[in-house]
C-alpha positions in Angstrom: 277.8 174.1 -112.6 279.7 175.3 -109.7 282.6 173.3 -108.9 281.1 171.9 -105.4 278.6 170.2 -107.7 281.1 168.9 -109.9 283.3 167.5 -107.1 279.7 166.1 -105.1 278.6 164.2 -108.4 282.4 162.6 -108.9 282.1 161.1 -105.2 279.0 160.3 -104.9 279.2 158.3 -108.2 282.2 156.0 -107.0 280.4 156.2 -103.9 277.6 154.4 -105.4 279.7 151.7 -107.1 281.2 150.4 -103.8 284.4 153.0 -103.2 285.2 154.6 -100.0 285.7 158.2 -100.1 289.1 159.2 -98.3 289.2 162.7 -97.5 291.9 165.2 -99.1 295.6 164.6 -97.5 297.8 167.6 -96.3 300.1 169.6 -99.2 303.0 167.9 -97.5 304.3 164.9 -97.8 307.3 162.9 -96.3 308.7 162.2 -99.7 312.2 162.6 -100.9 311.1 163.0 -104.3 308.4 165.7 -103.7 307.8 168.5 -102.0 304.2 168.7 -102.4 301.4 166.6 -102.8 301.5 166.9 -107.1 299.0 163.9 -108.0 295.9 162.6 -106.4 297.8 158.9 -106.2 300.5 160.2 -103.8 299.0 159.1 -100.4 298.1 156.1 -101.6 301.4 155.4 -102.9 302.2 152.7 -99.7 299.8 150.4 -101.2 301.1 150.7 -104.8 304.3 149.9 -103.7 303.3 147.2 -102.0 304.9 148.4 -98.9 301.2 148.7 -97.1 298.0 146.6 -97.1 295.1 148.9 -98.2 291.8 149.1 -95.9 289.9 148.5 -99.1 289.8 147.2 -101.9 288.5 150.4 -104.1 288.4 154.3 -103.1 288.2 157.8 -104.3 289.0 161.1 -103.3 289.4 164.7 -104.3 292.8 165.6 -103.3 294.6 169.1 -103.0 297.4 169.4 -105.6 300.1 171.6 -106.3 302.9 171.6 -108.7 305.7 174.0 -109.4 308.0 173.4 -112.0 307.0 175.8 -114.1 305.5 179.0 -112.1 306.9 181.6 -114.6 304.6 179.9 -117.1 301.2 180.3 -115.1 298.7 182.4 -116.9 300.0 182.2 -120.0 298.3 178.8 -120.9 294.3 178.3 -120.4 294.6 174.7 -118.6 297.7 175.2 -116.2 297.7 176.6 -112.6 299.9 175.7 -109.1 296.9 174.8 -107.2 294.9 172.2 -108.7 292.3 169.4 -107.3 292.7 165.9 -108.4 289.2 163.6 -108.5 290.3 160.1 -108.4 289.3 156.6 -108.2 291.6 153.8 -107.2 291.6 150.0 -107.4 294.1 147.9 -105.0 293.6 144.5 -107.0 289.8 145.0 -107.6 288.8 146.0 -111.2 290.6 146.6 -113.8 290.8 148.3 -117.5 287.5 147.6 -118.0 285.5 148.6 -114.8 287.9 151.7 -115.0 286.7 152.7 -118.5 283.1 151.7 -117.8 283.3 154.1 -114.5 284.9 156.8 -116.0 282.4 157.0 -119.5 279.5 156.4 -117.5 280.4 159.7 -115.6 281.6 161.9 -118.3 278.3 161.0 -120.4 275.7 160.5 -118.0 272.9 163.2 -118.6 272.8 165.8 -115.7 269.5 164.6 -114.3 270.8 161.0 -113.4 273.6 162.7 -111.6 276.6 162.7 -114.7 278.1 165.3 -116.3 276.3 165.2 -119.6 279.3 165.9 -122.2 278.2 165.2 -125.5 279.7 161.7 -126.8 280.8 163.2 -130.1 283.2 165.4 -128.6 285.2 162.9 -126.4 288.2 160.7 -127.6 289.6 158.1 -125.7 293.7 157.7 -125.9 295.4 154.6 -125.7 299.1 153.4 -125.4 300.2 152.6 -128.8 300.9 149.0 -127.8 298.1 148.2 -125.5 296.0 146.7 -127.7 293.4 145.7 -125.3 292.6 149.2 -123.9 291.4 149.3 -127.6 289.2 147.1 -127.8 287.9 148.0 -124.4 287.2 151.1 -125.0 285.4 149.8 -128.4 283.2 147.3 -126.5 282.3 150.2 -123.5 281.4 153.3 -125.6 280.5 151.8 -129.3 282.9 154.4 -130.9 284.7 153.8 -134.1 288.4 153.0 -134.4 289.1 156.5 -135.4 288.1 158.1 -132.9 290.5 156.2 -130.5 293.7 158.3 -130.5 296.9 155.9 -130.2 300.0 157.8 -128.3 303.7 156.7 -127.4 305.2 156.1 -124.4 306.0 159.9 -123.3 302.8 160.7 -123.7 300.5 157.4 -122.4 303.0 155.6 -120.2 302.8 156.3 -116.8 306.1 155.9 -114.3 307.3 157.3 -110.8 310.8 158.1 -112.9 312.0 155.4 -110.6 312.4 151.6 -110.5 308.9 150.5 -109.3 305.2 150.1 -110.6 303.8 151.7 -113.9 301.8 150.7 -116.6 299.9 152.5 -119.9 297.1 154.9 -119.5 294.1 156.0 -121.4 293.3 160.0 -121.4 289.8 160.9 -122.3 290.1 163.9 -124.8 287.5 166.8 -125.1 287.2 168.6 -128.5 286.4 172.5 -127.5 286.1 173.4 -131.6 287.9 175.3 -134.1 288.0 178.3 -131.9 290.9 176.6 -129.6 293.0 174.7 -132.4 293.1 173.3 -136.2 291.1 170.5 -137.2 293.0 166.6 -137.1 292.6 163.8 -137.4 293.6 162.1 -134.5 293.8 158.5 -135.3 297.1 159.5 -137.4 298.7 162.2 -134.9 301.0 159.6 -132.7 303.3 158.8 -130.9 302.9 162.5 -129.7 299.8 165.1 -129.2 301.4 168.0 -131.0 301.7 171.0 -128.9 298.8 173.1 -131.0 296.4 170.7 -130.4 296.8 170.3 -126.5 294.4 173.8 -126.2 291.4 172.0 -128.5 291.4 168.7 -127.4 291.5 169.0 -123.8 293.0 166.2 -121.3 290.4 165.9 -119.0 291.0 162.2 -116.9 293.8 159.8 -116.8 293.3 156.1 -116.5 296.7 154.4 -115.0 296.8 150.9 -115.8 299.7 150.1 -113.1 300.4 146.4 -114.5 304.5 146.6 -115.0 307.5 146.5 -112.9 309.7 148.8 -113.9 313.6 148.4 -114.2 317.0 150.6 -115.1 314.9 153.5 -115.4 316.6 156.2 -116.9 313.5 158.9 -117.7 310.2 158.6 -117.3 310.0 157.6 -120.9 313.1 155.4 -120.9 312.8 152.7 -118.8 313.1 148.6 -119.1 309.8 146.4 -118.2 311.3 143.8 -116.0 307.8 141.8 -115.4 304.1 142.3 -114.1 303.1 143.4 -111.1 302.2 140.8 -108.9 298.6 143.0 -108.2 297.2 145.0 -111.1 296.0 148.6 -109.4 294.2 151.2 -111.0 294.9 154.6 -110.1 293.0 158.0 -111.9 293.1 161.2 -112.2 290.3 164.2 -113.4 291.2 167.5 -113.2 288.4 169.4 -111.6 289.2 172.7 -113.1 289.5 171.4 -116.6 285.7 169.9 -116.2 284.5 172.8 -114.4 285.9 175.3 -117.5 283.8 172.7 -119.8 281.2 172.6 -117.5 280.8 176.3 -116.9 281.6 176.9 -120.7 284.8 179.1 -120.0 287.7 179.6 -122.0 290.2 178.9 -119.3 290.1 177.5 -115.6 291.1 180.9 -114.4 287.5 182.0 -115.0 285.9 179.0 -113.3 283.6 180.0 -110.3 286.2 179.6 -107.6 288.9 181.2 -109.3 287.2 184.6 -111.4 286.1 186.5 -108.4 289.9 186.7 -107.4 290.1 188.5 -111.1 287.0 190.8 -110.5 288.1 191.9 -107.1 291.9 192.9 -109.1 289.8 195.0 -111.9 288.1 196.9 -108.9 291.3 197.7 -107.2 293.2 198.5 -110.4 290.6 200.0 -112.6 291.8 197.9 -115.4 289.8 195.2 -117.5 290.5 191.4 -117.9 290.1 190.7 -121.4 291.5 194.2 -122.6 295.2 193.7 -122.9 296.8 190.0 -123.4 300.0 191.7 -121.0 297.6 192.1 -118.2 295.6 189.1 -118.8 298.6 187.1 -117.5 299.0 189.2 -114.9 295.2 188.9 -113.7 295.5 185.4 -113.7 298.8 184.9 -111.5 297.4 186.5 -109.3 294.3 184.6 -108.8 295.9 181.6 -109.4 298.9 182.4 -106.7 296.5 183.8 -104.1 294.5 180.5 -103.9 298.1 178.3 -104.1 299.5 180.6 -101.3 296.6 180.3 -99.1 296.1 176.4 -99.5 299.7 176.2 -98.8 299.6 178.4 -95.7 296.8 176.4 -94.7 298.7 173.1 -94.6 301.4 174.9 -92.3 303.8 176.2 -95.2 305.4 179.5 -93.9 307.6 181.3 -96.4 311.4 181.3 -96.1 314.1 181.0 -98.4 314.5 177.3 -98.6 312.2 174.0 -99.9 308.6 174.7 -99.3 309.0 178.1 -97.8 310.6 179.4 -100.8 308.1 178.4 -103.6 305.8 179.7 -101.3 306.9 183.5 -100.4 307.9 183.3 -104.7 303.9 182.8 -104.9 302.9 185.5 -102.8 305.3 188.0 -104.4 304.3 187.2 -107.9 300.9 187.9 -106.9 302.0 191.0 -105.2 304.2 192.3 -107.8 301.9 191.2 -110.7 299.2 193.7 -108.9 301.5 196.2 -108.3 302.1 196.4 -112.4 298.5 196.4 -113.2 298.5 199.8 -111.0 297.4 198.7 -107.5 300.6 200.0 -105.0 298.8 199.6 -101.5 298.5 196.2 -99.8 296.8 193.9 -102.0 296.4 190.4 -100.0 294.4 191.5 -97.5 291.7 192.6 -100.5 292.5 189.3 -102.2 292.8 186.7 -99.6 289.2 187.3 -98.5 287.5 186.8 -101.4 289.5 183.6 -102.0 288.8 182.3 -98.6 284.6 182.7 -99.2 285.1 180.4 -102.5 287.5 177.8 -101.2 286.1 177.9 -97.5 283.1 176.3 -99.0 284.8 172.6 -99.1 287.3 173.2 -96.6 286.2 174.7 -93.5 289.5 174.9 -92.2 290.4 177.9 -94.2 287.3 179.8 -92.4 288.4 177.8 -88.6 292.2 178.6 -88.9 291.7 182.3 -91.0 293.8 184.4 -88.2 296.9 182.3 -88.8 296.9 181.9 -92.8 296.0 185.9 -93.1 298.5 187.0 -90.3 301.1 185.1 -92.4 300.2 186.2 -95.7 300.0 189.5 -94.7 303.3 189.8 -93.1 305.0 188.4 -96.1 303.7 191.0 -98.2 304.6 194.0 -95.9 308.1 192.3 -95.8 308.3 192.3 -99.5 307.0 195.9 -99.8 309.7 196.9 -97.6 312.2 194.8 -100.1 310.9 196.3 -103.0 311.8 199.7 -101.3 315.0 198.5 -100.4 315.6 196.8 -104.1 314.8 200.2 -105.6 317.3 202.1 -103.9 319.7 199.1 -104.9 318.5 199.9 -108.5 318.8 203.4 -108.6 322.7 203.2 -107.3 323.5 200.5 -109.7 321.8 202.7 -112.5 323.8 205.9 -111.4 326.6 204.1 -112.1 325.7 202.8 -115.3 324.9 206.2 -116.6 328.1 207.7 -114.7 330.3 205.1 -116.8 328.8 206.3 -119.8 327.2 202.7 -120.2 323.7 202.3 -121.0 322.9 198.4 -119.8 322.5 197.5 -116.4 324.9 194.2 -116.0 322.9 190.8 -115.8 325.0 190.1 -112.5 323.8 193.1 -111.0 320.1 192.1 -112.0 320.5 188.7 -111.1 321.5 190.2 -107.4 318.8 192.2 -107.0 316.4 189.3 -107.8 318.7 186.1 -105.9 319.6 188.6 -102.9 316.7 190.8 -102.5 313.7 189.2 -103.9 313.8 191.8 -106.5 311.8 190.4 -109.7 313.1 190.9 -112.9 310.2 192.2 -114.6 310.2 195.2 -112.3 314.1 195.8 -113.0 313.3 195.7 -116.8 310.3 198.4 -115.8 312.5 200.6 -113.9 315.2 200.2 -116.4 313.1 201.3 -119.4 312.0 204.2 -117.2 315.5 205.0 -116.5 316.8 205.2 -120.2 318.5 202.0 -119.9 318.7 198.3 -121.2 319.4 195.3 -118.8 321.4 192.4 -119.7 318.6 189.7 -120.5 321.0 187.2 -121.6 323.1 187.3 -118.8 320.6 187.4 -116.4 318.9 184.0 -117.7 322.3 182.7 -118.0 323.2 183.4 -114.0 319.3 182.1 -113.5 319.8 178.8 -115.7 322.8 177.8 -113.6 321.0 178.1 -110.5 317.8 176.5 -111.6 320.6 173.5 -112.7 321.7 173.6 -109.3 318.7 173.3 -107.6 317.7 170.4 -110.6 321.0 168.5 -109.7 319.6 168.6 -105.6 316.8 167.3 -106.8 318.5 164.4 -108.7 320.5 164.1 -105.8 317.1 163.6 -103.6 315.9 160.8 -106.1 318.2 158.5 -104.4 315.2 158.0 -101.6 313.3 155.0 -103.4 316.6 153.3 -104.7 318.1 153.3 -100.8 315.2 151.8 -99.7 315.6 148.9 -101.8 316.9 146.5 -99.0 314.3 147.9 -97.1 311.4 146.8 -98.9 313.0 143.3 -99.3 313.0 142.9 -96.1 309.4 144.0 -95.4 308.3 141.8 -98.4 309.8 138.8 -97.1 309.1 139.1 -93.4 306.2 141.5 -93.4 305.8 144.6 -91.1 307.5 145.0 -87.6 304.9 144.8 -84.6 305.5 147.6 -82.8 304.8 147.4 -79.4 306.8 150.8 -78.0 303.2 152.2 -75.8 302.4 148.6 -74.5 306.4 147.5 -73.1 309.4 148.7 -72.4 310.8 144.8 -73.1 310.3 142.1 -76.1 311.6 139.1 -76.8 312.7 139.2 -80.0 314.0 137.2 -83.7 316.6 138.6 -86.0 314.9 138.9 -89.5 317.4 140.8 -91.4 321.1 142.4 -90.5 322.2 145.6 -92.9 325.3 147.4 -93.2 325.5 150.3 -95.5 322.3 149.5 -96.6 322.8 146.1 -98.2 321.8 142.9 -96.6 325.2 140.8 -94.6 324.8 137.9 -92.1 326.4 139.2 -89.3 328.2 142.2 -87.3 331.3 141.7 -85.3 332.2 143.5 -82.3 333.0 147.1 -83.0 331.0 147.2 -85.6 328.0 149.6 -86.5 324.9 148.1 -88.6 321.0 147.8 -88.6 318.8 145.3 -87.7 315.3 144.1 -88.3 313.5 142.5 -85.6 309.7 140.9 -85.7 308.9 142.7 -82.8 310.2 145.6 -81.0 309.4 148.2 -77.8 312.0 150.7 -79.5 310.1 154.2 -80.2 311.1 155.0 -83.9 312.0 158.7 -84.6 309.0 160.6 -85.5 306.2 163.2 -85.0 309.8 165.4 -83.3 310.5 162.8 -80.5 313.7 161.9 -80.9 314.2 157.7 -81.0 314.9 155.5 -77.8 318.1 154.6 -76.5 319.0 151.2 -74.8 320.3 147.8 -75.7 319.7 144.6 -77.6 321.2 141.5 -75.7 322.0 138.2 -77.4 323.6 135.0 -76.1 327.1 135.8 -75.7 326.7 139.8 -76.9 325.7 143.0 -76.6 324.1 145.5 -79.2 323.8 149.5 -78.3 320.6 151.0 -80.1 322.2 153.8 -81.4 319.3 155.1 -83.5 315.8 154.2 -84.7 313.8 154.6 -88.0 311.3 153.7 -90.1 313.4 154.0 -93.9 309.8 152.3 -95.5 306.2 152.4 -93.5 305.7 149.3 -91.4 309.1 148.4 -90.8 311.3 149.3 -87.6 315.0 149.5 -88.3 317.5 150.1 -85.6 321.1 151.5 -85.9 323.2 149.4 -83.4 326.8 149.4 -82.1 328.3 145.6 -81.3 329.6 145.9 -78.1 330.7 142.8 -77.5 330.2 139.5 -79.0 329.3 138.6 -82.7 326.1 139.1 -83.5 324.6 135.4 -85.8 321.6 135.2 -88.2 318.6 134.4 -86.8 319.4 134.5 -83.1 317.2 135.2 -80.8 317.3 138.4 -78.8 316.1 140.7 -75.5 315.5 144.3 -76.9 315.3 146.5 -73.6 314.8 150.3 -73.4 316.5 152.7 -71.6 313.2 153.0 -69.1 315.4 156.6 -68.0 315.2 157.6 -71.5 311.8 156.8 -72.0 311.2 158.8 -69.0 312.4 162.2 -70.1 311.3 161.5 -73.6 307.7 161.2 -72.1 308.3 163.9 -69.8 309.4 166.1 -73.0 306.9 165.2 -75.6 303.7 165.8 -73.4 305.5 169.0 -71.9 305.5 170.2 -75.7 301.9 169.9 -75.8 301.5 171.8 -73.0 303.6 174.7 -74.3 301.6 174.7 -77.3 298.3 174.9 -75.4 299.7 177.5 -72.9 301.0 179.6 -76.2 297.3 179.3 -77.4 296.0 180.3 -74.4 298.3 183.5 -73.8 298.9 184.5 -77.4 295.8 183.2 -79.1 294.4 180.5 -81.1 296.4 181.6 -84.4 299.8 180.8 -82.5 299.6 177.4 -83.8 302.8 174.9 -84.1 304.2 174.4 -86.8 307.4 171.9 -86.1 309.1 170.5 -83.2 311.5 168.4 -81.7 311.7 166.7 -78.3 314.3 164.2 -76.5 314.9 163.4 -72.7 314.7 166.4 -70.7 314.4 169.5 -73.5 312.0 170.8 -76.5 311.6 173.0 -79.0 308.1 174.3 -80.4 308.5 176.4 -83.6 305.4 178.3 -84.2 303.6 180.8 -86.8 303.8 184.3 -85.3 305.2 187.5 -87.1 306.8 189.1 -84.2 308.9 188.3 -81.0 307.4 187.7 -77.3 307.8 190.3 -75.0 309.5 188.7 -71.6 306.2 189.1 -69.9 304.7 186.6 -72.6 307.2 184.3 -72.4 306.6 184.5 -68.2 303.4 184.2 -68.7 303.5 180.8 -71.0 305.9 179.3 -68.8 303.5 179.9 -65.5 300.3 179.0 -67.4 302.2 176.0 -68.5 303.3 175.2 -65.2 299.9 175.5 -63.4 298.9 173.2 -65.9 301.3 170.8 -64.2 300.4 171.4 -61.2 296.8 170.4 -61.8 297.8 167.1 -62.4 295.5 167.1 -65.6 295.0 163.7 -67.0 296.6 162.4 -70.1 294.9 160.3 -72.7 294.7 159.0 -76.0 292.4 157.7 -78.4 292.1 156.4 -81.9 289.2 157.6 -84.6 289.1 159.1 -88.1 290.3 162.2 -89.5 287.4 163.7 -89.9 285.9 163.0 -86.3 289.2 164.0 -84.7 288.8 167.3 -86.7 285.3 167.6 -85.6 286.3 166.8 -82.0 288.5 170.2 -81.9 291.8 167.7 -82.4 294.6 170.1 -83.9 296.0 168.0 -87.0 299.5 169.9 -87.1 301.5 171.3 -90.0 304.4 169.3 -91.7 302.8 166.0 -90.4 301.3 163.4 -92.4 298.6 161.2 -90.9 296.9 157.5 -91.9 293.7 158.1 -94.1 291.8 155.0 -91.9 292.4 156.1 -88.1 294.5 158.3 -86.3 295.7 158.6 -82.8 294.2 161.9 -80.7 296.3 162.9 -77.4 294.5 165.1 -75.0 295.8 166.5 -72.2 293.1 168.3 -69.9 290.4 167.2 -72.0 289.4 170.3 -74.8 292.4 172.1 -73.3 294.8 170.2 -75.4 293.8 167.8 -78.4 296.6 167.1 -80.9 296.9 164.3 -83.7 299.7 162.5 -82.3 301.9 159.3 -82.3 304.2 159.9 -79.6 304.9 158.7 -76.1 303.2 160.6 -73.1 303.1 161.1 -69.4 299.9 159.4 -68.0 299.6 162.7 -65.7 300.5 166.4 -66.5 302.2 166.5 -63.2 304.9 163.8 -64.3 306.4 165.8 -66.3 308.0 167.7 -63.1 308.8 171.3 -64.7 309.0 173.3 -67.6 311.4 175.9 -67.8 311.4 178.2 -71.0 315.1 179.2 -71.9 314.7 181.0 -75.0 312.7 182.6 -77.8 313.8 183.5 -81.0 313.0 183.8 -84.5 313.3 181.2 -87.2 312.3 183.1 -90.3 309.4 185.2 -91.4 306.6 184.7 -89.6 307.8 182.0 -87.6 309.0 181.8 -84.0 310.7 179.0 -81.7 310.6 178.3 -78.1 313.3 176.2 -76.5 312.6 174.7 -72.7 313.7 171.9 -70.1 311.7 169.6 -68.7 311.9 167.1 -65.8 315.2 166.6 -63.8 317.0 169.1 -66.7 314.4 171.8 -65.7 315.5 171.2 -62.0 319.1 171.4 -63.0 318.9 174.2 -64.9 317.0 176.4 -62.6 320.2 174.8 -59.8 322.9 176.4 -62.2 320.8 179.5 -62.5 320.6 179.7 -58.4 324.5 178.9 -58.2 325.4 181.8 -60.7 323.2 183.9 -58.8 324.8 183.0 -55.4 328.2 183.6 -56.8 327.3 186.7 -58.5 325.8 188.3 -54.9 329.0 186.9 -53.4 331.7 189.1 -55.3 329.9 191.8 -55.8 328.5 191.9 -51.9 324.7 192.4 -52.2 321.8 190.5 -51.8 320.4 188.2 -54.2 316.9 190.9 -54.6 319.1 193.5 -55.1 322.1 191.9 -57.6 319.5 193.6 -60.4 320.1 197.1 -59.2 323.8 196.3 -58.5 324.6 195.0 -61.9 322.7 197.9 -63.6 324.9 200.6 -61.1 327.9 198.9 -62.7 327.3 199.0 -66.2 326.0 202.4 -65.9 329.4 203.7 -64.4 331.6 201.3 -66.8 329.8 203.4 -69.7 330.7 206.7 -68.0 333.9 205.5 -67.7 334.3 204.4 -71.5 333.0 207.9 -72.6 335.8 209.7 -71.0 338.5 207.6 -71.8 336.9 208.3 -75.2 337.3 211.9 -75.0 340.6 211.3 -73.7 341.5 209.3 -76.9 340.2 211.8 -79.1 341.6 215.0 -77.7 345.3 213.5 -77.8 344.7 212.5 -81.3 343.8 216.2 -82.2 346.7 217.1 -80.0 348.9 215.6 -82.7 346.8 217.6 -85.4 349.3 220.6 -85.1 352.5 219.0 -84.9 351.4 217.0 -88.4 350.6 220.4 -90.3 353.6 221.7 -89.2 356.0 218.3 -90.3 354.3 219.1 -93.9 356.7 218.0 -96.5 357.0 219.8 -100.1 356.1 218.3 -102.9 356.7 220.1 -106.0 354.9 222.8 -104.4 352.4 221.3 -102.5 352.3 220.8 -98.7 352.0 217.2 -97.8 351.2 216.2 -94.2 351.1 212.7 -94.0 350.7 210.2 -91.5 349.9 206.5 -90.8 348.2 206.0 -87.1 348.3 202.6 -85.5 344.9 201.4 -84.4 343.1 204.9 -85.5 339.8 203.7 -86.7 337.7 205.6 -90.1 335.8 208.1 -87.5 338.9 208.9 -86.1 341.2 209.0 -89.4 338.7 211.9 -91.1 338.5 214.0 -88.1 342.4 214.1 -87.8 342.8 214.8 -91.5 340.0 217.6 -91.2 342.0 219.0 -88.3 345.2 219.0 -90.1 344.2 220.9 -93.1 342.6 223.6 -91.4 345.9 224.4 -89.6 347.9 224.0 -93.1 348.8 227.6 -94.5 345.6 228.4 -96.5 347.6 230.5 -99.0 349.3 227.6 -100.1 348.5 224.5 -101.8 348.2 222.0 -99.2 346.6 218.1 -98.6 346.6 216.1 -95.6 346.7 212.1 -95.8 345.8 210.1 -93.2 345.5 206.4 -92.9 344.3 204.6 -90.0 344.7 200.9 -89.3 342.2 200.0 -86.9 340.7 196.8 -86.6 343.3 195.1 -89.3 341.7 197.1 -92.1 343.3 200.3 -93.4 341.3 203.2 -93.8 342.2 206.4 -95.9 340.7 210.3 -95.6 342.4 212.8 -97.8 341.4 216.4 -97.5 342.6 219.1 -100.0 342.6 222.9 -98.8 341.3 225.4 -101.1 344.5 226.6 -102.5 345.0 223.3 -103.2 341.9 222.8 -105.5 342.6 226.2 -107.3 345.9 224.3 -108.4 344.3 221.3 -109.7 345.1 219.0 -106.7 342.0 216.5 -106.2 341.2 214.4 -103.0 339.3 211.9 -105.0 342.7 211.5 -107.3 344.8 211.0 -104.2 342.4 208.5 -102.4 342.6 206.4 -105.2 346.2 206.3 -105.5 346.7 205.3 -101.8 343.5 202.3 -101.9 345.0 201.0 -104.9 348.2 199.9 -102.9 345.6 198.8 -100.0 344.1 196.2 -101.9 340.5 198.2 -101.8 338.5 201.2 -103.2 337.6 204.7 -102.6 336.3 207.9 -103.9 335.0 211.3 -103.3 334.7 214.9 -104.2 338.0 217.3 -104.8 338.1 218.7 -101.0 337.4 215.2 -99.1 337.5 211.9 -100.5 337.8 208.3 -98.3 338.4 204.9 -99.0 339.5 201.2 -97.2 341.2 198.3 -98.3 342.2 194.8 -97.4 345.4 194.6 -96.5 346.8 197.1 -93.4 350.4 195.8 -93.6 350.6 198.1 -97.1 349.7 201.5 -95.1 352.9 202.4 -95.0 353.4 201.7 -98.5 350.0 203.6 -99.6 351.3 206.9 -97.9 354.5 206.6 -100.0 352.8 206.1 -103.1 350.8 209.3 -102.5 354.0 211.3 -101.9 355.6 209.9 -105.2 352.5 210.8 -107.2 353.2 214.4 -105.9 356.5 214.7 -106.2 356.9 213.7 -109.9 354.6 217.1 -110.6 351.1 215.1 -111.5 348.7 216.2 -108.7 346.1 215.5 -110.7 345.3 212.0 -112.6 
């Protein structure tokens, strides 16, 4: 049974049981605790947390997921991967334990001919939380299994929590016995409370049923917490790993050999000439490639681009590990263009956006591989230098800090460093490297722990939401409302009032203010009450459904329960609408000029200003920027109608609407904004003009890079756009007057002046060098005798490294050839000293070394230097010690020690 059939049977089973089928959400979530969706329940968290009312009593989904804590372990086990699909069924206060057990057991054991999976009951073992006697009885009742077939496990294994205060509950797993080939025999009725590691491959967990019934408090870890009481509504959350069921039904030893993953391994075999299954080390690399290619493709498909932070760093790491693993298997050409299409063809059967958005996805991936190949070349050069230094010093081990620098600074993989070190006859201080890596991971974990405060910080807001319900949000309908004060907060805590001059937060029963989201800045305005006024500084949604206004009390004292008049600044809203609609217009213009793969990856707009990030691998030419601006302004002149309507997400995609990267959308209705019909259709919750001409103008002010494969366009709109053009006009006028030329001739006039200036600078440079060299004869003539050595030394203020070298070589040429001599010149240009020592042939014959003398000088200067016996150079950090450094060289020679 292929994966697509397993998925279809799962959804059909639960639809037949009254569940609403919900499409997979994006892998990207606005959650302070998560980089990516890592479980099927994540899109439903607002319902489980009581922040929103679920639109259906029961639902089912097949959710895209990515888990990345143990990337290095991918391929080493039979069941773990970074990307996976989680099949789940959910009950929001509807059925509970018995219903969940019945539905799961029925699908798992139902014959294939009846739409089930037909797994043998004799191989199935339910597990329960050891204190959940009710679940034990229900498993007996539903399945008829004897007591010894039911596994009792402890809190670590069979109690679910998010690791923060909130809902939790016991859970039951369905385990499948894969037989003695995958582990030893065991009496599962006696193994509790923890499942032994050696049994995990044999007794494979395929489904987890979470019975969400408890309110958790004092959470110290995911398995150490207090149960404060029962939830007001009991819920069901289940997760079934599609890949795990697939490996069972396809009779494969691991998830990497299932129908949607293994074709990539087969293509790697063709490229490398190596065979999967022939060598355990190679097998891990094959699996890493197969997993990471699929995971990377899915992440790029949902809008992640490679970078050095957060999600971008994870993606970059996955792509580079895939490329590296193919290289270690012996294929050194570009690998991703050979492998990505294979994964696309398999995953595209389910996720059609991979096919329609292929140009962008492949462009991002292939550009990252090209960049990494350059990194490998650079890293190889740096490695060679470090290895040479180790050998020259008589060592045999590359220090751990150098291996770490190669990995951390240049993205050079440690296993490639180990491989190259072995080829060079060196070892690597792996302990030192691992120690530095551990320190880096601990810093990352500390950062993750600091983000965990996201749930705790929202406690007061959730209390307000629970007490008063969601805010009536009227930003689309009006700019003014009569509202009632529901809560006042300061520092994240409820307070009774705010005095004049204080800054705090207020929650109203209804509001016209737009809360910052979708790249659009929050509205500005005022909130008036009897005897006073509040200035609105910011508007946010700290929890879904609740609009919170950050305010400053201008005058008066805000009393509890006051009746308020909320008013959005109309000029601010007008500018915000122009900028947000302008962002959509620029996006459409980009796609028209560059092609459909130029998709937005982020945006920000405030009144009069917009910036738009988009996926593109190279800088735009001036002509392309001009074309984007012209297409955008022609759309404004065409007075295109702007409208919006609500529909389901699948309907929006079928209609051609773009779901922008990094945004999340309701699983029910989404809002589609269109400008000029199909010319621009995007999912968007922002405020917009009614006709494109109301934007006024779009003036592109810049185009730049914001990371690998990502560009940014910035522009002014409306009055701010006209003001920018007016300033440009004034500058042109002033320059034309100053240079006594017409505006049309200004560029030619400035170009002529620049060329004349460049010529003058060259002439000045020639004169300066000639003057410097003219002093060489005097310096050579003034050479002093130090124990038989003629030393011509000079500190030259303002001279840089090139001048210093030129002068030192010229002075050496003027020294008497029959007498040992050395020229030492120290320059202080740019505030940093540079030193060059040049020794003549007679000096070298007498044992004099330029390399030794330059080290004597740079030691005083606080730097380093080196070279050969005839010429050496170096630098330092303290130019004020130049004279002292020259004296040190003199003293060295005067003591009769021309060599070290």
